[in-house]
C-alpha positions, 0 to 999 in steps of 0.5 A, spaced: 206 463 336 213 460 334 212 460 327 216 453 327 210 449 330 208 446 323 200 447 322 198 440 326 201 442 331 198 450 332 190 446 330 191 440 336 194 445 341 188 450 340 183 443 340 186 443 346 183 449 349 176 448 346 171 444 348 169 440 343 162 442 342 165 448 340 167 448 331 173 450 329 173 455 322 180 455 319 181 462 317 184 461 311 184 467 306 191 468 307 193 461 306 197 457 300 193 451 298 199 448 301 197 450 308 191 448 307 192 441 304 196 441 311 190 443 315 186 438 311 191 432 313 190 434 320 183 433 320 180 440 319 174 440 314 171 447 316 175 453 311 173 460 312 174 466 305 172 472 304 173 474 297 170 470 291 175 470 286 180 467 291 176 462 293 173 460 286 181 459 285 182 454 291 175 450 291 178 448 284 184 446 286 182 443 292 176 438 289 179 432 290 177 434 297 170 433 296 168 434 304 170 441 305 165 446 309 166 453 306 164 458 310 164 467 308 166 471 313 167 477 309 164 482 307 159 480 302 156 485 296 149 485 293 152 483 286 156 477 289 150 474 292 148 468 287 156 466 287 156 466 294 149 462 295 152 457 290 159 456 293 159 457 300 155 453 306 156 457 311 155 466 310 157 469 317 157 475 315 149 478 313 148 484 316 142 488 313 134 485 312 136 487 304 141 483 304 138 477 308 132 477 303 136 478 297 140 471 299 133 467 300 130 470 293 137 467 290 137 460 295 129 459 293 131 460 285 138 455 286 134 450 290 139 452 295 138 453 303 144 455 306 146 457 313 146 464 315 149 467 322 146 476 323 152 479 323 150 484 330 155 489 333 153 491 340 158 498 340 158 503 335 165 501 331 164 505 324 170 499 321 165 494 322 157 493 318 151 489 322 145 491 325 145 494 333 141 490 337 135 495 337 135 495 328 136 487 329 129 487 334 125 491 329 127 488 323 125 481 326 119 480 324 121 481 317 127 477 316 121 470 319 119 470 313 125 468 309 123 461 306 130 457 305 136 460 308 137 457 314 138 464 320 141 460 326 146 464 329 149 471 330 156 473 327 160 479 332 167 482 331 169 485 336 172 492 336 179 493 336 183 496 343 179 492 347 180 490 355 179 484 357 174 486 362 171 489 356 170 483 350 168 480 356 161 485 356 161 484 348 160 477 347 156 475 353 152 482 350 151 477 344 150 470 348 144 475 352 142 477 345 141 470 342 137 469 348 133 474 347 131 473 340 130 465 341 124 467 345 119 470 341 119 463 339 120 465 331 118 460 326 123 461 321 129 463 326 133 459 331 139 461 334 143 455 336 150 458 334 155 464 336 160 466 331 166 470 335 172 469 337 178 470 333 185 468 334 186 473 339 180 472 343 176 466 342 178 462 350 174 469 351 168 469 347 168 461 348 168 462 355 161 468 353 159 462 349 161 461 342 160 455 338 163 458 333 171 461 332 174 463 326 182 462 327 187 464 321 193 467 324 194 462 330 194 457 324 197 459 318 201 465 321 200 470 317 197 478 319 191 478 319 187 484 316 180 487 319 174 484 316 167 488 315 
């Protein structure tokens, strides 16, 4: 990446590389308010954050930009669920039945209907949370009982160190799981989206069927950390 390029130029480059049907979420957790405003001026509306307190400050600073769609991409602790439901339009990291049920209950109390993705890990990875395929299939009937949270996607983060071929297999397995779940015809679960692919692998993810990519360092030129 050429750091002399502007954020607008980087965004334009990424958009040229993906179909218009794929949503680009700019992972702004390492970006400044000024950088986020530059991205906004270039047409970016979806921003991803991982920490509640930092997001509170950013939302206050960007209150004059009401059409931003805020995505929670970090692991969500149970004591932060109420704040998350209040603040975020999309929660990418629903990683357990208990958390899903808590989000649903609080969403009902607040009169909210947040969009949420179920986080899956198709390969063993101690650095990541989420369901294995077998675990998710067991929990789906209970997830289907949720009334307020809108479950319409899967999210996955690839383990570090995978080869290109291994990444393709991983992303394809998430797409296959999406198809398997949708064939069950649950009333409250309709997995329209796959949130997978980051700065280093989003092109492979899109080729495998991802409809949402999460890109941070390739836009804002910061060093990405591992998101659990």
